[in-house]
C-alpha positions as CSV (number, residue, x, y, z in Angstrom):
1,X,0.0,0.0,0.0
2,X,1.2,3.5,-0.9
3,X,0.3,6.6,1.1
4,X,0.7,9.9,-1.0
5,X,-0.9,12.9,-0.7
6,X,-3.5,11.9,1.7
7,X,-4.5,9.3,-0.9
8,X,-4.5,5.6,-0.2
9,X,-4.0,3.1,-2.8
10,X,-4.5,-0.4,-2.6
11,X,-2.0,-1.9,-5.1
12,X,-2.8,-5.4,-4.4
13,X,-5.6,-5.5,-7.0
14,X,-3.3,-4.4,-9.8
15,X,-1.0,-6.0,-12.0
16,X,2.9,-6.3,-10.9
17,X,3.9,-4.2,-13.9
18,X,1.1,-1.3,-13.0
19,X,2.4,-1.2,-9.6
20,X,6.0,-0.9,-10.6
21,X,5.0,1.7,-13.0
22,X,3.1,3.6,-10.3
23,X,6.0,3.1,-7.4
24,X,8.6,4.5,-10.5
25,X,6.2,7.7,-11.0
26,X,5.8,8.5,-7.5
27,X,9.8,8.2,-7.1
28,X,10.3,10.3,-10.1
29,X,8.0,13.0,-8.7
30,X,9.8,12.9,-5.3
31,X,13.1,13.4,-7.3
32,X,11.8,16.2,-9.1
33,X,10.6,17.9,-6.0
34,X,14.0,17.5,-4.2
35,X,15.6,19.0,-7.3
36,X,13.3,21.7,-7.5
37,X,13.8,22.4,-3.8
38,X,17.5,22.6,-4.3
39,X,17.1,25.0,-7.2
40,X,15.2,27.0,-5.0
41,X,18.2,27.2,-2.3
42,X,20.0,29.5,-5.1
43,X,18.7,33.1,-5.5
44,X,19.9,34.9,-8.7
45,X,19.6,38.5,-9.2
46,X,21.3,40.6,-11.7
47,X,25.3,39.7,-11.0
48,X,24.3,38.1,-7.6
49,X,23.9,34.5,-7.0
50,X,23.2,33.7,-3.4
51,X,23.5,29.8,-2.6
52,X,21.5,29.6,0.4
53,X,22.7,25.9,1.5
54,X,26.3,26.4,1.0
55,X,26.2,30.1,2.7
56,X,27.9,31.5,-0.3
57,X,27.3,34.5,-2.4
58,X,29.0,35.0,-5.9
59,X,29.1,38.2,-7.7
60,X,29.9,38.2,-11.6
61,X,30.9,34.7,-11.1
62,X,33.6,35.5,-8.1
63,X,33.0,34.5,-4.6
64,X,32.1,37.1,-1.9
65,X,33.4,36.5,1.4
66,X,30.7,37.4,3.7
67,X,30.4,36.8,7.7
68,X,27.7,34.6,8.8
69,X,25.6,37.6,9.9
70,X,26.3,39.4,6.8
71,X,25.2,36.5,4.9
72,X,22.0,36.1,6.9
73,X,21.2,39.6,6.6
74,X,22.1,39.7,2.8
75,X,19.9,36.5,2.5
76,X,17.0,37.7,4.5
77,X,16.7,41.1,2.4
78,X,17.2,39.3,-0.8
79,X,14.4,36.7,-0.1
80,X,11.9,39.8,-0.3
81,X,13.0,42.1,-2.9
82,X,11.0,45.5,-2.4
83,X,9.9,44.7,1.2
84,X,11.1,47.3,3.7
85,X,12.2,46.1,7.2
86,X,13.0,48.2,10.2
87,X,16.5,47.8,11.9
88,X,14.6,45.9,14.7
89,X,13.0,43.4,12.2
90,X,16.5,42.8,10.7
91,X,18.2,42.6,14.4
92,X,15.3,40.0,15.6
93,X,15.5,37.8,12.3
94,X,19.2,37.6,12.7
95,X,19.9,37.4,16.3
96,X,16.5,36.1,17.4
97,X,17.2,37.7,21.1
98,X,15.6,40.3,23.2
99,X,16.7,43.5,21.8
100,X,19.7,45.2,22.8
101,X,20.2,48.8,23.4
102,X,22.4,49.3,20.7
103,X,20.4,47.7,17.8
104,X,20.4,51.0,15.4
105,X,24.4,50.7,15.6
106,X,24.6,47.2,14.9
107,X,22.4,46.8,12.2
108,X,24.0,50.2,10.6
109,X,27.6,48.7,10.9
110,X,26.3,45.2,9.5
111,X,24.7,47.0,6.3
112,X,27.6,49.2,5.9
113,X,30.4,46.5,5.8
114,X,27.8,44.4,3.6
115,X,27.5,47.2,1.2
116,X,31.3,47.6,1.1
117,X,31.7,44.0,-0.2
118,X,28.4,43.6,-2.6
119,X,27.9,47.2,-4.0
120,X,29.8,48.3,-6.8
121,X,29.5,51.8,-5.4
122,X,28.9,51.5,-1.6
123,X,28.0,55.4,-1.4
124,X,25.3,54.9,-4.1
125,X,24.0,51.4,-3.3
126,X,21.8,49.9,-5.8
127,X,21.1,46.5,-4.0
128,X,20.8,47.3,-0.5
129,X,18.8,50.8,0.0
130,X,18.0,52.7,2.9
131,X,14.4,53.9,3.4
132,X,14.8,57.0,5.8
133,X,12.7,56.8,9.0
134,X,12.0,53.0,7.9
135,X,14.8,50.7,7.4
136,X,16.2,49.1,4.5
137,X,15.0,47.0,1.3
138,X,16.8,45.1,-1.2
139,X,16.2,46.3,-4.5
140,X,16.8,44.2,-8.2
141,X,18.8,46.4,-10.3
142,X,17.1,47.2,-13.7
143,X,20.1,46.6,-16.1
């Protein structure tokens, strides 16, 4: 008996060849889903590739060396292009702890260091933009 997606099939009534084909189809579907989930572990935007599973970022085919926290912050923002996140939300996502007194400075320094490594011109960022009074957002460049 095979249980798949809340459907129970009693395969004892079927020919062995048919059972084998059904089981093979289910296996292939599982393999395809596993492959799709691996593909979804890589975010690609313009000249940036974020390999979430390996915690590696490539820009123009070259690896960008990020700290663990920089990688988490960049991935968090990149998973939600266009969404604005406050410094508190970013802090909570990265550290998951009670808020410290110096959140503003911690996130500011983290984003500044990340921009130095990711942005072609950190003074005029194209990927991580500051939304005055609100926080930061990831933007996909239009070229």
